[in-house]
N, C-alpha and C positions, 0 to 999 in steps of 0.2 A: 491872443497871439497864436500864431501858427509856428510850430517848432518841428524840425526834422533832424534826425541823426542818421548817419550812414554806417551800418555795421557790416564789416566784411573781413576777409582774411588776406591782408597784404603779405606778399612774399618778401622775405628779408633781402634788401638790396635791389629789388626789381622795381625801380621807380617808374619806369615807362609802362611796364605791365600793370602795376598797381593803379596808375592813372587811368589806363584803359578799363580796368575792372570797375573802378569807382564810377566812371562816366556811364558804363553800361548798366550798372545797378541803379544809378539815378534815373536813367532813361526808362528802365523797366519799372521802377517805382515801387509803390506800396501795393501788396497783393490784398485785394478786398474780396473776401469770400461771399458769394451770393447765398449759397447753401452748402451743406456738408457733402453733397453729391457732386459739386462742381469745383474745379481747381481754383477758381477765383479770377479776378481781373486785375491786371497790372495798371496802377494809376501812377503815371510818371510824376517826378518831382516838380516839373513845370506846371502840372495841373493841380498839385497840392498847394502850390504858391506859398511856401514857407516864408516867414519873416526872418528866420535864422536857421542856418544849417550847420550842424556840429559834426565833425569827424573825430575818430579816435586819436589817441596818443601816437605820435610819429606814424601817422596814417599812411603816408606814401612811401616810406622807407622800410617799414618793419621796425620792430622794437629791440629784439634781444641781441644787440651787438656785444661781443665779448671784451672789446678793448677800444681805446682811443684810436689805435691804428686801424682797426676794422671799420670804424664808423667815419673816419676822416673823409673818404671820398664822397660821403653823403651829407656832410655838414653844409648848412646854408646860412648866409647872412640874412638878417631880417629885411624882407622886401625884395630880395634878389635871389631867386632859386626856384626849382621846380614846384615846391609847395606854394610859394608866394604867387608864382605865375598862375598855377591852377586855381588858387583861391580867387584871384582877381578876375580871371575869365569866368569862373563859375558864378561869382557874385553878380557881375554885370549881366550875365545871361539870364540868371534866375531873378534878378532884382531883389536880392535878399542879402542879409549879413551872412558871412561864412567864417567859421572857426576851424582851423586845421592845426593839429599837432605836428611838430617837426623838430629835427635836431639843429640847433643854432650855433653858429660860431660868431663871436664878436671880437673885432680888432680894437685894441687900445689906441685911440688917436694920438696919445702922448708917447706911445712906444710902438712903432710899426712892427716890431717883431713879437709883440705880446698878444696872445689871443686867449679867450675864455669861451668854453662851450657850455651850452645849456640845453636841457630838455624843455622845449618852449611850445607855446600856443599862440599863433597869430590870428588876428581878427581883422577882417576886411568888410567895409560897408558896401551897400548895394551899388555904389559908384566905382567900386574897385580901389578905394582909398584905404590905406592901412591906418587903423585907428587904435590898435592896442597890440601889445606883445607881452604875454605873461610867461614867466619862467618858473618851472617846477621848484617848489621850496623845500619839500620833504622828499629826499631822494630814496629810491628803492635800490637794492643791491646791484641791479643791472645797470643803473645810472652811474653809480659811484666811480667806475673805472674811467669815465670820460667827462662827466658833467659836473658843474659847480652848482651850488644852491642858489636859487633865485631870491629876489627881494620880495618878502611877504607883502609889502605895501602895494605891489603891482596886482595883487589878487582882487582888488576892487576897482570898478570903473562904472561911471554913469554912461550907459549906452543910449545913443540918440536914434530913435526910430522915426523916420519922416513920412512913412506911408501906412500907418496903422489905422486905416479907416475902420477896420473891424473892431477896434477898441470902442467905437462909438455905439455899438449895439446895446450895451448896458444902459447908456444914457440917451436913448432915443436917437434922434437924427443929428445930434451935435457931433461935429467932426473934431478930431485931434490931429492937426497937420504935423505936429512934432511932439514927441513924448520922450522924456528922459526916464530910463528904467535903471534903478540901482542894481548892479550885477556883480556877483562874486565869481571868480574863475579859480579852477583847480585842475590839477593833473593827477589822477589816480592816487598814488601814495599820499598825496596832500591831505586826504581825509582821515588817514591813520594817525596814531600817536607818533610823535617825532622819533624816527629811527627805531620804533617799537620799544624805545627806552622810557619815554614819557608815560605817566600813568594813563591807563586806558580811558579813564573818565575825565581827562583834561579837556577833551573836545576842542582842540585848538582851532580847526577849520570851521566847525559849526558855530563856535562862539563868535568868530569874526563875521560870519554871515549875519548873525543876529545883531551884533554891535554896529555893523555898517548899515543896518536897515535894508539889506538887500531883498529884492522881490524876486530875483531870478538867479539861479545858480547853474553855471555851465561847467560840467566836468568832462574832460577828454581823457579816455582811459585805455589802458592795455592790462586789464585786470586778469591775473592768472588764476588757475584752478588747480586744486589738489586731486581732482577727479581724473580717472584714467581716460584715454581716448575712447575706450569702449563705453564707459559710463556717460561721457559727453555725447557720444553718438546716439546712445539710447534716449537722451533728452531731445536731441534734434531741434524741433521747433518749439520746445517747451523751455521756459527760463529756469535757471537754477535758483530755486526759492531760498536756499540757504544763503547764497550770495546776496540776493535781494534783501533778506532780513538783516544781514550784516551791514549793508549800505545804509539801511534805515537806522540801525543802531548807532552808526557814526554821526547821525544828525539828531541825537536824543535831545540836545538843548532846544531845538525847534519845537519839540513836544512839551518840554518841561517849563520853559521860560516864555513869557508873553512877548509876542511880536510887537514891535513898536511903530512900524510904518503905518500910515493912515490910508493911503490910496492904493488900491489894487492895480496891478499892471494892465488889467483889462478895463480899468476905469471905475470900478465900484469903490465906494467909500464906506468906512466904518461910521455908525454901527450897523448899517443896513446889510452889509456883506461880511462874511467871515474873512478874517485875515488869512493870507496864505502866502507861501513861498514855493515857487516852481523850481524843481530840481531836475536837471537833464543829465542822465548817466549815459554818455556816449562811449560804449565799449566796443572792442573788436572781438572777432571770433577766430577759430582756426588754431594754428600752431606756428612756432618759430623753431628752427634748429637749436639744439642746446649749445651753450658756450663751451661746455666740456663734453667731448665726444663720448665719454663713458656714461653720460647721463641721458635720460630720455628727452624727447622734444618738449619744449615749453608749451603748455596748453592754456588757451584763453577761454574765459567762461561766457563770452557774449552777454546775453540777457539785458541788453540796452533797455532803458526804462525812462519814461517821462511821467513825473508825478508831481503832486503838490501836497504839502503838509498844511492843513487848515486848522484854524482855531476860531471857534465861535463862543464868546463868553456865555456862561450859563447864568440864568436869572438868580438862582440861589447863590452862585459864586459871587455875583456882583454885590449882593447884600452883605457879604462878609468882608474881611480885611483885604483879601485879594493880593497880598504881597507874595510874589513868587518865592522870595527868599525864606519865607516862613512855612512854606508848604512842606509836607513830609515827602519822602522819596516815592511813596505810592500815590500821592495826589497829582492830579493834572490841573493846570490853571484854567482850562476851558474844555469845551466839547471838541475834542481833537479827532480829526479824520485824515486818512491818507487817500487822496484821489489819484487814480492811476489811469492814464489815457491809453498807454500802449506799452507792451513788453515784447521783446523778441526772444527767440529761442537761443539755447546755448551754442548751437552750430549754424544758426540761421544767418543768411546774408541778405541785406535789403534795408529798407527804410523803416525806422521807428518814427511815428508821427503823432502829433497832438495838436488839436485846436482847443486852446484852453477856455474858449467861450462855450464849448460844447460839453455835454454830459460826459463824464469819464466812463470807461468800460468797467472799472472796478472801484469799489469804495471799501476801505478797511476802517473799522471803528476801533478805537482804543478804549479799554475799560479800566477803571480803577481796580486795583487789587482788592480782593475781599479782606475785610478786617478779621 
């Protein structure tokens, strides 16, 4: 599968300008460096040919609105608004699935005067048809003045990909004209403990990913940073590894518990291939003005990442009981690795891209703690 995210710095309330920026960055594409002495070549998204393109949380409006009154001019009904229109046009042009975060308003058909607002993520297929609308379930403090909690049940969907000929590479020349991929959706705060009041190790989101046997996780994010603008600028094209490590930590159950799905999204089947779950962290960069003028601007950490958590059963582990519930905290159920195809810098704007049939750029191995 080919996956792309667009990381950029949308300006609060400048929908038209943000659309122009997004289009320009997609056209410029992914910078491929030939060597360290050359600036690199821009490979446009049309040449990358992604199967799915993921944009950040509230990508075309900006995120940090201080009140319902402030965000009201930018609220959109599902399927009818600038974000929906852009997603449809982009999906049909690129012939790929598109996921875009946006601020949604829903009217109650039973009561014409009643409306509810959500921090949402719309999904459009390559034909421009709307196929899913996920609403953020765990709200961050910036959402609470205007948004209601979404239904957790919407976080899972079987996505139908009808043109994944690349999936056939693992199985020779056999083609898969249509493939269902179990997918979990989340928006930023969803991966944290509920309201930061639930126990840190409850792992609500990650547990749902495992229980649903998801093979793909799509996260649309506006993840903030405690770093100063100067510290983020020093990182520039380097990711914030503290944030990366925290994101991984929030998926600890994918490391500790055995994955239950049998067929990989790229066509491989157990036991010949390791089980893996692809996770797409589509974050934004830059800053938003503060809700309170006495405070500094809100900084975003960028660092968009496309990775997989993989499990390959070990021979000696297979000979034992193998029950994940009986394992100690320091034990791992399998040979666990983190495959990372791409990571963007904290201040970078551009495309994060992965072809999950290709070798990853980085591999992180997890080791059992010494006794």
